[in-house]
BATI-285228 format. One record per residue (C-alpha): residue in one letter; x, y, z. Coordinates in steps of 0.02 Angstrom, whole numbers, padded with zeros to 5 digits, always signed. Layout:
REM residues N
AXYZ...
END
This chain:
REM residues 422
M-00588-01180-00423K-00587-01009-00338F-00703-00941-00473F-00822-01087-00444R-00826-01051-00257F-00859-00866-00289A-00999-00907-00410L-01074-01028-00284M-01068-00897-00146W-01149-00768-00261T-01287-00890-00305F-01330-00938-00128F-01302-00773-00036V-01290-00616-00143S-01408-00661-00283P-01561-00695-00172L-01536-00527-00085A-01524-00437-00251V-01678-00526-00316A-01774-00487-00156A-01728-00303-00172S-01786-00299-00354L-01956-00380-00322P-02110-00269-00315M-02131-00203-00138T-02284-00174-00034L-02292-00025+00083S-02264-00132+00238E-02109-00213+00159A-02040-00043+00112R-02065+00019+00290A-01973-00129+00362R-01828-00104+00242V-01808+00084+00266L-01791+00061+00455V-01645-00057+00423V-01549+00032+00286A-01578+00217+00328P-01409+00300+00361T-01490+00438+00464L-01545+00310+00594A-01370+00239+00604A-01302+00415+00629A-01429+00448+00766R-01379+00287+00856A-01196+00336+00843K-01237+00505+00919I-01324+00419+01065R-01167+00315+01098A-01059+00471+01089L-01170+00564+01213R-01166+00416+01332A-00977+00416+01328E-00975+00604+01355A-01091+00587+01505H-00972+00459+01579Y-00806+00547+01561K-00870+00721+01602T-00947+00669+01767T-00806+00570+01844L-00687+00641+01974P-00524+00712+01906D-00375+00598+01914P-00277+00606+02077I-00111+00699+02073L+00043+00599+02120G+00196+00699+02171F+00370+00651+02228G+00536+00739+02250P+00665+00805+02374Q+00622+00930+02510N+00722+01045+02626L+00887+01038+02533D+01035+01139+02594S+01056+01293+02485T+01245+01290+02498Q+01268+01103+02467P+01109+01037+02388T+01137+00851+02406L+01033+00714+02485S+01179+00616+02557H+01238+00731+02698D+01096+00854+02733N+01028+00839+02910S+00851+00895+02870S+00833+00843+02687S+00700+00714+02647F+00615+00632+02499V+00425+00658+02493V+00291+00557+02403S+00117+00639+02399L-00055+00600+02332N-00190+00734+02309Q-00371+00721+02253N-00477+00871+02200F-00665+00874+02226P-00780+00995+02134P-00916+01090+02229F-01040+00977+02316G-01178+00917+02199K-01103+00986+02038L-01057+00817+01964H-01230+00749+02002L-01314+00896+01917A-01196+00886+01768R-01231+00699+01752K-01417+00734+01759G-01404+00862+01619L-01297+00748+01511D-01417+00603+01539E-01559+00716+01481N-01458+00752+01324V-01446+00564+01295Q-01633+00549+01321S-01662+00691+01198A-01554+00601+01070R-01656+00443+01096M-01817+00538+01068R-01745+00617+00910L-01702+00442+00849Q-01882+00388+00875D-01943+00547+00788E-01827+00511+00642R-01898+00336+00628A-02077+00403+00626R-02031+00541+00503L-01946+00417+00386I-02101+00307+00387A-02212+00457+00350T-02099+00517+00209L-02090+00343+00135T-02279+00325+00145V-02308+00489+00054D-02181+00451-00083F-02241+00271-00102C-02423+00323-00119D-02379+00464-00239Y-02286+00341-00349Y-02423+00209-00339Y-02567+00327-00378G-02461+00415-00509K-02442+00249-00599Q-02630+00225-00592A-02653+00400-00664L-02530+00356-00802I-02634+00203-00846T-02788+00316-00854L-02698+00438-00969R-02644+00298-01085R-02822+00236-01098N-02880+00412-01138R-02743+00428-01268H-02803+00270-01352L-02979+00341-01350A-02917+00507-01419H-02829+00415-01561V-02992+00326-01603I-03083+00493-01608A-02944+00569-01714R-02955+00426-01839S-03142+00450-01846A-03119+00636-01874L-02996+00599-02015F-03120+00480-02096R-03259+00608-02084Y-03146+00742-02156Q-03092+00631-02302S-03273+00584-02337G-03326+00766-02337H-03433+00758-02180G-03306+00843-02065T-03203+00999-02063L-03017+01029-02056A-03038+01123-01893G-03119+00971-01815L-02977+00859-01873L-02846+00977-01803Q-02942+00990-01641A-02941+00801-01623R-02754+00792-01656Y-02724+00934-01533A-02816+00833-01400V-02702+00685-01434S-02545+00793-01418G-02612+00867-01257I-02631+00694-01181D-02455+00649-01242D-02388+00804-01155A-02480+00758-00994I-02407+00582-01003A-02231+00651-01027R-02249+00767-00877L-02318+00628-00768R-02178+00510-00820G-02050+00640-00769A-02132+00663-00599L-02140+00474-00575A-01956+00457-00620V-01910+00585-00486R-02021+00499-00358R-01948+00329-00403A-01771+00395-00383T-01817+00463-00211L-01887+00294-00160M-01733+00204-00224Q-01624+00320-00120L-01731+00294+00036L-01732+00105+00017S-01552+00088-00048V-01604-00017-00198R-01555-00011-00380H-01727-00056-00444F-01896-00016-00370E-02074-00056-00416T-02232-00053-00313A-02342-00205-00291T-02510-00208-00377S-02604-00210-00212K-02668-00047-00142P-02556+00030-00007D-02617-00015+00166I-02602+00141+00273P-02638+00119+00459H-02783+00222+00520P-02730+00361+00640P-02797+00370+00818P-02956+00469+00854F-02924+00653+00828V-02972+00703+01005L-02846+00579+01077L-02717+00633+00950L-02729+00815+01006K-02714+00765+01188G-02562+00657+01152L-02461+00786+01054T-02353+00813+01208L-02311+00627+01205T-02236+00629+01030P-02049+00593+01018R-02014+00764+00944F-02095+00855+01091A-02016+00735+01215A-01845+00777+01142D-01874+00963+01171E-01937+00929+01347A-01777+00832+01383R-01678+00981+01319V-01771+01093+01441R-01730+00977+01586A-01549+00970+01531A-01536+01159+01523R-01613+01172+01697A-01487+01048+01767F-01340+01136+01684L-01400+01303+01755R-01403+01231+01931A-01231+01153+01902S-01158+01321+01846R-01223+01404+02004R-01128+01276+02106D-00967+01354+02042L-00996+01491+02170A-00979+01361+02308P-00808+01305+02374S-00714+01157+02303F-00605+01043+02408A-00443+00946+02392I-00378+00808+02505G-00195+00758+02507A-00075+00644+02600S+00114+00638+02594Y+00253+00531+02664G+00429+00595+02686F+00578+00491+02738R+00754+00544+02788T+00884+00529+02653A+01033+00525+02773P+00970+00472+02944S+01143+00419+03009Y+01234+00580+02970P+01367+00611+03107G+01305+00735+03233G+01134+00749+03153P+00968+00721+03240K+00888+00550+03233A+00721+00616+03163P+00596+00483+03115N+00507+00479+02946Q+00351+00588+02935I+00172+00567+02872S+00062+00720+02840A-00115+00751+02779E-00201+00909+02723I-00371+00973+02669S-00381+01128+02561M-00531+01229+02508S-00547+01343+02357L-00664+01490+02379P-00721+01601+02233I-00691+01760+02332F-00677+01872+02179P-00777+01786+02041G-00798+01946+01942Q-00905+01941+01787R-00847+01771+01725E-00964+01668+01833D-01105+01791+01809Q-01089+01780+01621R-01085+01590+01629I-01245+01588+01732D-01327+01715+01615R-01284+01605+01467R-01364+01454+01550V-01519+01556+01593A-01535+01611+01412R-01518+01433+01351L-01652+01375+01472D-01771+01512+01415G-01736+01470+01233A-01770+01285+01262R-01935+01326+01348D-01989+01442+01208Q-01942+01314+01077A-02045+01180+01165A-02196+01297+01175A-02179+01344+00991L-02163+01161+00943Q-02323+01119+01036L-02418+01253+00939S-02339+01195+00775L-02388+01013+00807R-02566+01065+00846Q-02577+01171+00689A-02506+01028+00583A-02633+00907+00658L-02779+01025+00621A-02718+01055+00443A-02694+00868+00410R-02867+00829+00478A-02946+00964+00370A-02853+00898+00216L-02911+00721+00254Q-03093+00772+00275T-03088+00876+00115A-03010+00733+00016D-03138+00609+00084R-03285+00721+00040R-03220+00758-00135L-03179+00575-00167R-03354+00527-00114I-03429+00653-00234L-03314+00604-00377S-03336+00416-00355D-03523+00416-00323R-03584+00554-00437R-03466+00648-00551L-03367+00504-00627P-03519+00394-00668E-03611+00543-00740A-03460+00594-00845R-03439+00418-00914T-03625+00405-00957A-03621+00575-01042F-03467+00527-01143R-03543+00364-01202A-03697+00459-01259A-03586+00587-01345Q-03492+00449-01435A-03654+00374-01500A-03716+00545-01555F-03550+00583-01641A-03553+00416-01734S-03727+00453-01799G-03682+00631-01847R-03792+00716-01717M-03648+00793-01618S-03493+00887-01668L-03317+00827-01636V-03275+00972-01523R-03416+00931-01402T-03369+00747-01404L-03189+00790-01358R-03252+00900-01220Y-03347+00754-01144A-03191+00645-01157R-03088+00780-01073D-03214+00789-00931V-03196+00602-00899R-03006+00613-00901S-02997+00763-00786T-03117+00682-00663Q-03015+00522-00658L-02852+00617-00634A-02931+00722-00496A-02984+00562-00408W-02807+00491-00414Q-02736+00656-00352L-02859+00659-00208R-02810+00482-00159S-02629+00540-00152E-02675+00690-00045R-02777+00579+00068A-02628+00463+00092K-02518+00614+00134A-02642+00674+00266L-02653+00499+00342A-02464+00485+00348T-02452+00655+00436L-02584+00607+00564N-02498+00440+00597Y-02334+00533+00622L-02414+00655+00744G-02500+00511+00833T-02336+00421+00869H-02300+00412+01055A-02125+00410+01127E-02057+00247+01196T-01974+00297+01358S-01895+00125+01378Y-01811+00134+01207A-01625+00119+01235R-01544+00073+01070
END
């Protein structure tokens, strides 16, 4: 009975999830899945929660100090029962840091939380870009593999024709060996491409946390990036740059908080003391006492300790500013490089699709007809076949490079969501 219940649960719950994960995925489905299963995003969310907790407990007032015990005991007979002036005191003291330090520290820690949020958004955008590149490489690599297999079939046909011509005395041994060498060259290219596809497939399976992965037959739908002029103007709005800007603000707040250590800190206390033996014979009838005090701590001789702490905060602020400036230049350079790669791929694809590939196919068909009628050698025919294959493979490679450039531009065109609070 238990086995039947387990099998029923597997059928209705686990099995559909496993089947859904093994179905061919489109690019949009893969994106939705990677944002759910990526462990780096879960780690980034956990870091945000940890920084929130740190901002809370580091910016609260220290716990008050509760004290109690005897006071003014007789040195010769230290007892509470027959000492005229002995009393029992209960006190409560609260320390306060320099004015404004907790507020500045909270501001810096909140900026650290904001930086972690921006890094989470950047990690989401980076994961999508990485998945897009790997997905498109795998998809177009499979298309290139289909092209190579077709060319291998064609090379086998030419090799059989060369064997027939050699056996009939109309061909040479060199031509036959050349045809077989072309077949082995295509086999080697197929083996290398299969190895690259296996690596890419393993990467995608790791990103998506699946045991089986295949792409759908439809062409990957990559969103078009924003206009390049707007993209360049919005580089300072990307999550990555916003994270560095939050780090700069945090370093500035921590520097101001460290300078507050040169200001005085305060402590407020109150105590209540009551007589332990008020009816002692011959003793004074002193009433119980209440006292209050305010103390101030002044850094009269701070020495080099505070100076070194301030110097360290100044260096961190300068480093954060320099890192933000370097990141802005790096993002601009990456955007210019991606745009140049996209334009180059588009121009070359246009030339290959409109001119070179049709011309290569027409020339190969003419070479095949001439070879069948004996008006062209086998070597020249194989050369025409190789031209068609290399043009097709170049087109698939350019499509993969174009997808990589689009993914990079989409990543750089992602704007930070300031209201994001997960």
